[in-house]
C-alpha positions as CSV (number, residue, x, y, z in Angstrom):
1,X,-49.6,62.1,184.5
2,X,-53.0,60.7,185.2
3,X,-53.4,57.1,186.2
4,X,-55.3,56.1,183.1
5,X,-52.6,57.6,180.9
6,X,-50.0,55.5,182.7
7,X,-52.1,52.4,182.3
8,X,-52.5,53.1,178.5
9,X,-48.7,53.4,178.3
10,X,-48.2,50.1,180.1
11,X,-50.6,48.5,177.6
12,X,-48.6,50.0,174.7
13,X,-45.4,48.5,176.2
14,X,-47.1,45.1,176.6
15,X,-48.1,45.0,173.0
16,X,-44.6,46.2,171.9
17,X,-42.5,43.9,174.1
18,X,-44.9,41.2,175.2
19,X,-44.1,41.7,178.9
20,X,-43.1,44.3,181.4
21,X,-41.1,44.4,184.6
22,X,-42.0,46.2,187.8
23,X,-38.5,47.6,188.3
24,X,-38.4,49.0,184.8
25,X,-41.8,50.6,185.1
26,X,-41.0,52.0,188.5
27,X,-37.9,53.9,187.0
28,X,-39.8,54.9,183.9
29,X,-42.7,56.5,185.7
30,X,-40.8,57.5,188.8
31,X,-43.2,55.7,191.1
32,X,-42.7,53.2,193.8
33,X,-42.8,49.5,192.9
34,X,-45.9,49.1,195.1
35,X,-47.7,51.7,193.0
36,X,-46.7,49.8,189.8
37,X,-47.9,46.5,191.2
38,X,-51.3,48.1,191.8
39,X,-51.4,49.2,188.2
40,X,-50.6,45.7,187.0
41,X,-53.3,44.3,189.3
42,X,-55.8,46.6,187.6
43,X,-54.7,45.4,184.1
44,X,-54.8,41.8,185.3
45,X,-58.5,42.3,186.4
46,X,-59.3,43.9,183.0
47,X,-57.9,40.8,181.3
48,X,-55.2,42.7,179.5
49,X,-52.3,40.8,181.1
50,X,-51.4,38.0,183.5
51,X,-49.0,38.5,186.4
52,X,-45.6,36.8,186.3
53,X,-42.7,36.9,188.7
54,X,-41.5,40.5,188.8
55,X,-43.9,41.9,186.2
56,X,-46.6,41.0,183.7
57,X,-47.2,39.4,180.3
58,X,-49.6,40.3,177.6
59,X,-52.6,38.0,177.7
60,X,-54.4,36.8,174.6
61,X,-58.1,36.1,175.3
62,X,-60.0,33.1,174.0
63,X,-63.5,34.4,173.5
64,X,-66.5,32.3,174.5
65,X,-68.3,30.8,171.5
66,X,-71.7,32.3,171.1
67,X,-74.4,30.9,168.7
68,X,-76.0,33.3,166.2
69,X,-78.9,34.2,168.5
70,X,-76.6,35.3,171.3
71,X,-74.3,37.3,169.0
72,X,-77.2,39.1,167.3
73,X,-78.6,40.3,170.6
74,X,-75.4,42.2,171.4
75,X,-76.3,45.2,169.1
76,X,-73.7,47.5,170.6
77,X,-73.0,51.1,169.6
78,X,-69.5,50.1,168.5
79,X,-71.0,47.6,166.1
80,X,-73.3,50.2,164.7
81,X,-70.4,52.6,164.2
82,X,-68.5,49.9,162.2
83,X,-71.6,49.0,160.1
84,X,-72.1,52.7,159.3
85,X,-68.5,53.1,158.1
86,X,-69.0,50.0,155.9
87,X,-72.2,51.4,154.4
88,X,-70.4,54.6,153.3
89,X,-68.0,52.5,151.3
90,X,-70.7,50.9,149.1
91,X,-71.4,52.1,145.6
92,X,-74.3,51.8,143.3
93,X,-74.6,48.6,141.2
94,X,-71.6,46.9,142.7
95,X,-71.6,43.3,144.0
96,X,-70.6,42.7,147.6
97,X,-70.3,39.7,149.9
98,X,-71.4,39.6,153.5
99,X,-70.4,36.6,155.6
100,X,-71.9,35.4,158.9
101,X,-71.3,38.3,161.3
102,X,-73.4,40.3,163.8
103,X,-71.9,43.5,162.4
104,X,-72.8,42.4,158.8
105,X,-76.4,41.8,160.1
106,X,-76.6,45.4,161.2
107,X,-75.1,46.5,157.8
108,X,-77.8,44.5,156.0
109,X,-80.5,46.4,157.9
110,X,-78.8,49.6,156.8
111,X,-78.7,48.5,153.2
112,X,-82.4,47.6,153.3
113,X,-83.2,51.1,154.6
114,X,-81.0,52.8,152.0
115,X,-81.7,53.5,148.3
116,X,-78.7,51.6,147.1
117,X,-79.1,49.4,144.0
118,X,-76.7,46.7,144.9
119,X,-76.2,43.0,144.6
120,X,-75.5,41.1,147.9
121,X,-74.2,37.6,148.2
122,X,-74.4,36.1,151.7
123,X,-74.3,32.7,153.5
124,X,-76.2,34.1,156.5
125,X,-79.9,33.1,156.8
126,X,-80.7,36.3,158.8
127,X,-79.0,38.6,156.3
128,X,-80.8,36.9,153.4
129,X,-84.1,37.3,155.1
130,X,-83.5,41.0,155.9
131,X,-82.5,41.8,152.4
132,X,-85.3,39.8,150.8
133,X,-87.5,42.7,152.0
134,X,-85.4,45.3,150.2
135,X,-86.9,46.9,147.1
136,X,-83.5,47.8,145.7
137,X,-81.0,45.0,146.6
138,X,-80.6,41.9,144.5
139,X,-79.9,39.0,146.9
140,X,-78.0,35.8,146.1
141,X,-77.5,32.8,148.4
142,X,-74.6,30.3,147.7
143,X,-76.5,27.5,149.5
144,X,-74.6,24.5,151.0
145,X,-74.7,22.8,154.4
146,X,-76.6,24.8,157.0
147,X,-74.6,25.3,160.2
148,X,-77.3,25.9,162.8
149,X,-75.1,27.4,165.5
150,X,-73.7,30.0,163.1
151,X,-77.0,30.6,161.3
152,X,-75.8,30.1,157.8
153,X,-74.4,28.0,155.0
154,X,-70.8,26.7,155.2
155,X,-68.6,23.9,153.7
156,X,-67.6,22.5,150.4
157,X,-70.9,23.1,148.5
158,X,-71.0,26.8,149.7
159,X,-67.3,27.2,148.6
160,X,-67.8,25.6,145.2
161,X,-70.8,27.9,144.6
162,X,-69.1,31.1,145.7
163,X,-66.1,30.4,143.5
164,X,-68.3,31.2,140.5
165,X,-68.7,34.8,141.5
166,X,-66.5,37.9,141.2
167,X,-67.4,40.5,143.8
168,X,-66.0,44.0,144.4
169,X,-65.9,44.0,148.2
170,X,-66.2,41.3,150.9
171,X,-66.9,42.1,154.5
172,X,-65.6,39.4,156.9
173,X,-66.2,38.9,160.6
174,X,-63.6,37.3,162.9
175,X,-63.1,36.0,166.4
176,X,-59.7,37.5,166.6
177,X,-56.6,38.9,164.8
178,X,-53.0,38.2,165.8
179,X,-50.8,40.8,164.1
180,X,-47.6,39.1,165.1
181,X,-48.6,35.7,163.6
182,X,-50.5,37.6,160.9
183,X,-53.5,35.3,161.4
184,X,-57.3,35.7,161.3
185,X,-59.2,33.2,163.4
186,X,-62.6,31.7,164.0
187,X,-64.1,28.9,166.0
188,X,-65.2,26.4,163.4
189,X,-63.1,24.8,160.6
190,X,-65.9,24.7,158.0
191,X,-66.9,28.3,158.8
192,X,-63.2,29.3,158.5
193,X,-62.7,27.5,155.2
194,X,-65.8,29.3,153.8
195,X,-64.5,32.7,155.0
196,X,-61.2,32.0,153.3
197,X,-63.0,31.2,150.0
198,X,-65.0,34.4,150.3
199,X,-61.8,36.3,150.6
200,X,-60.3,34.7,147.5
201,X,-63.2,35.8,145.3
202,X,-63.2,39.5,146.2
203,X,-61.2,42.4,144.7
204,X,-61.2,44.2,148.1
205,X,-61.2,42.5,151.5
206,X,-62.3,44.2,154.7
207,X,-62.5,42.8,158.2
208,X,-65.4,44.2,160.3
209,X,-64.4,43.9,163.9
210,X,-64.2,45.7,167.2
211,X,-60.8,46.8,168.5
212,X,-61.0,44.3,171.3
213,X,-60.6,41.5,168.7
214,X,-56.9,42.4,168.5
215,X,-56.6,40.8,171.9
216,X,-58.6,37.7,171.1
217,X,-57.7,34.3,169.6
218,X,-60.1,31.9,168.0
219,X,-59.3,28.2,167.5
220,X,-58.9,28.0,163.8
221,X,-56.6,30.2,161.7
222,X,-58.5,30.6,158.4
223,X,-56.4,33.2,156.6
224,X,-53.6,35.7,156.7
225,X,-53.8,39.5,157.1
226,X,-51.7,39.7,154.0
227,X,-54.9,39.2,152.1
228,X,-56.7,42.0,153.8
229,X,-57.0,45.6,152.4
230,X,-58.6,47.2,155.4
231,X,-59.9,46.7,158.9
232,X,-63.1,48.6,159.8
233,X,-63.3,49.3,163.6
234,X,-65.2,51.6,165.9
235,X,-62.2,53.9,166.3
236,X,-58.5,54.1,165.7
237,X,-56.6,51.2,167.6
238,X,-53.9,52.0,170.1
239,X,-50.6,53.3,168.6
240,X,-48.7,50.0,168.6
241,X,-51.4,48.2,166.7
242,X,-51.8,51.1,164.3
243,X,-48.1,51.0,163.6
244,X,-48.2,47.3,162.8
245,X,-51.2,47.8,160.5
246,X,-49.4,50.6,158.7
247,X,-46.3,48.4,158.4
248,X,-48.5,45.7,156.7
249,X,-50.1,48.4,154.5
250,X,-53.6,47.7,155.9
251,X,-55.9,50.6,156.0
252,X,-57.6,51.5,159.3
253,X,-61.1,52.6,158.6
């Protein structure tokens, strides 16, 4: 067995059981305890787990808050893969909702370059600006209080406005997902409440997020994964996460 395969299996065990013991892993992989400790040290440096006496415990990361400018500069290949998958799910003449998300920003660019005749609601200033240049898309802003750090409208006025609409699909960004607590999180209360309202007005709800977000926790729990139809990621999550999503009947896209 290659070292990386062994590390992947330890990560699986951490997600399944929450913690691992050096002695148990030593027997399982038929390696010395010193060799297992080296593996755990690698995973600790990667931020996957934290060392405890005799083993390690799965570590939930709290991501650093980034304002909209910082987030939009991280145009990674993974985000483009997710946005491309989302684009393929769109149909002519349907109405969709894009919340404040760097992935949704990339999706908006793709919609602008496509020939889709589609109606897009969004509370993101950047998304509204991009789609205002589209010759095919109809663009609607719910208005409300402008949240400068997020780069969009949030709060009670935005929520009251969005409740008037019925949309086919909503694409929601998130700081993190906890499958055991079944929670979806973000940093800001008003942003979270607005996301929750967006979810309630859509027939189909999709999270757009990188796989690493399964290991992250935001501050504010704004909704439950019970209300999610699918999660669009750059690739299939590890087996233990995939099994939990299948158990909750959430499509992995």
